[in-house]
KOLNULO-213405 format. One record per residue (C-alpha): residue in three letters; y, x, z; residue number from 1. Coordinates in steps of 0.25 Angstrom, whole numbers, plus 5000, padded with zeros to 4 digits. Layout:
BEGIN
+------+------+------+------+-----+
| rest |   c2 |   c1 |   c3 |  nr |
+------+------+------+------+-----+
|  ALA |    Y |    X |    Z | NUM |
...
+------+------+------+------+-----+
This chain:
BEGIN
+------+------+------+------+-----+
| rest |   c2 |   c1 |   c3 |  nr |
+------+------+------+------+-----+
|  MET | 5026 | 4984 | 5020 |   1 |
|  GLU | 5025 | 4997 | 5027 |   2 |
|  HIS | 5012 | 5005 | 5029 |   3 |
|  GLY | 5010 | 5018 | 5036 |   4 |
|  GLN | 5002 | 5025 | 5047 |   5 |
|  GLU | 5012 | 5021 | 5058 |   6 |
|  THR | 5007 | 5018 | 5072 |   7 |
|  MET | 5013 | 5009 | 5083 |   8 |
|  THR | 5010 | 5007 | 5098 |   9 |
|  ILE | 5008 | 4992 | 5103 |  10 |
|  VAL | 5006 | 4988 | 5117 |  11 |
|  ASP | 4996 | 4976 | 5119 |  12 |
|  GLU | 4997 | 4965 | 5129 |  13 |
|  ASN | 4990 | 4974 | 5140 |  14 |
|  GLY | 5001 | 4985 | 5138 |  15 |
|  ASN | 4991 | 4994 | 5131 |  16 |
|  GLU | 4997 | 5002 | 5120 |  17 |
|  HIS | 4990 | 5003 | 5106 |  18 |
|  VAL | 4993 | 5012 | 5094 |  19 |
|  CYS | 4992 | 5005 | 5081 |  20 |
|  GLU | 4993 | 5009 | 5067 |  21 |
|  VAL | 5003 | 5001 | 5059 |  22 |
|  ILE | 4996 | 4996 | 5046 |  23 |
|  PHE | 5009 | 4990 | 5040 |  24 |
|  THR | 5022 | 4983 | 5043 |  25 |
|  PHE | 5029 | 4973 | 5035 |  26 |
|  ASP | 5041 | 4963 | 5035 |  27 |
|  SER | 5040 | 4948 | 5032 |  28 |
|  GLU | 5052 | 4941 | 5027 |  29 |
|  GLU | 5045 | 4928 | 5029 |  30 |
|  PHE | 5043 | 4929 | 5044 |  31 |
|  GLY | 5055 | 4939 | 5046 |  32 |
|  LYS | 5046 | 4949 | 5053 |  33 |
|  SER | 5040 | 4963 | 5052 |  34 |
|  TYR | 5025 | 4964 | 5054 |  35 |
|  VAL | 5016 | 4976 | 5058 |  36 |
|  LEU | 5001 | 4977 | 5055 |  37 |
|  TYR | 4994 | 4987 | 5064 |  38 |
|  HIS | 4980 | 4991 | 5070 |  39 |
|  VAL | 4978 | 4997 | 5084 |  40 |
|  LEU | 4973 | 5012 | 5083 |  41 |
|  ASP | 4971 | 5015 | 5098 |  42 |
|  GLY | 4966 | 5029 | 5094 |  43 |
|  GLU | 4954 | 5023 | 5087 |  44 |
|  GLU | 4950 | 5029 | 5073 |  45 |
|  LYS | 4946 | 5019 | 5063 |  46 |
|  ASP | 4937 | 5021 | 5051 |  47 |
|  ASP | 4944 | 5016 | 5038 |  48 |
|  ASP | 4933 | 5006 | 5036 |  49 |
|  GLU | 4935 | 5000 | 5050 |  50 |
|  GLU | 4943 | 4987 | 5052 |  51 |
|  VAL | 4955 | 4988 | 5061 |  52 |
|  GLU | 4962 | 4976 | 5067 |  53 |
|  ILE | 4975 | 4974 | 5061 |  54 |
|  HIS | 4986 | 4968 | 5070 |  55 |
|  ALA | 5000 | 4962 | 5065 |  56 |
|  SER | 5013 | 4960 | 5073 |  57 |
|  ALA | 5027 | 4956 | 5069 |  58 |
|  PHE | 5037 | 4966 | 5074 |  59 |
|  ILE | 5051 | 4969 | 5075 |  60 |
|  PRO | 5054 | 4983 | 5071 |  61 |
|  SER | 5064 | 4990 | 5080 |  62 |
|  GLU | 5077 | 4996 | 5074 |  63 |
|  ASP | 5075 | 5010 | 5080 |  64 |
|  ASN | 5061 | 5012 | 5074 |  65 |
|  GLU | 5054 | 5011 | 5087 |  66 |
|  ASP | 5043 | 5001 | 5088 |  67 |
|  GLY | 5046 | 4987 | 5085 |  68 |
|  GLU | 5041 | 4975 | 5093 |  69 |
|  LEU | 5028 | 4968 | 5089 |  70 |
|  PHE | 5026 | 4953 | 5089 |  71 |
|  PRO | 5014 | 4944 | 5088 |  72 |
|  ILE | 5012 | 4936 | 5075 |  73 |
|  GLU | 5010 | 4922 | 5078 |  74 |
|  ASP | 5012 | 4914 | 5065 |  75 |
|  ASP | 5001 | 4911 | 5056 |  76 |
|  ALA | 5010 | 4913 | 5044 |  77 |
|  GLU | 5014 | 4927 | 5048 |  78 |
|  TRP | 4999 | 4930 | 5050 |  79 |
|  GLU | 4996 | 4926 | 5036 |  80 |
|  MET | 5007 | 4934 | 5030 |  81 |
|  ILE | 5003 | 4946 | 5038 |  82 |
|  GLU | 4988 | 4944 | 5033 |  83 |
|  GLU | 4993 | 4944 | 5019 |  84 |
|  MET | 5001 | 4957 | 5021 |  85 |
|  LEU | 4989 | 4964 | 5027 |  86 |
|  ASN | 4980 | 4959 | 5016 |  87 |
|  THR | 4990 | 4965 | 5006 |  88 |
|  PHE | 4992 | 4978 | 5013 |  89 |
|  LEU | 4977 | 4980 | 5014 |  90 |
|  ALA | 4975 | 4977 | 4999 |  91 |
|  GLU | 4985 | 4987 | 4996 |  92 |
|  GLU | 4978 | 4997 | 5005 |  93 |
|  GLU | 4965 | 4995 | 4998 |  94 |
|  ASP | 4972 | 4997 | 4984 |  95 |
|  GLU | 4977 | 5010 | 4989 |  96 |
|  ASP | 4963 | 5015 | 4993 |  97 |
+------+------+------+------+-----+
């Protein structure tokens, strides 16, 4: 699992660009995909106590370190696996604080 202060830009269905903070990325051998969990920044400062909406997408990393392509997650089993990974990540973050 990779974790850092990386950002990425996504384009929504209306063609609007949004800057997002990458929470973490991970690979799943079970599904043969990579995943990214992120939240939209869009210039808003958040308090540490304020909840943020976390988004998840499958992605295919590009080979030249440019942005990869994001894909929606449509399988309930994938969502369950992602929720487990997120819960584990959040528990580890709490242990570090």
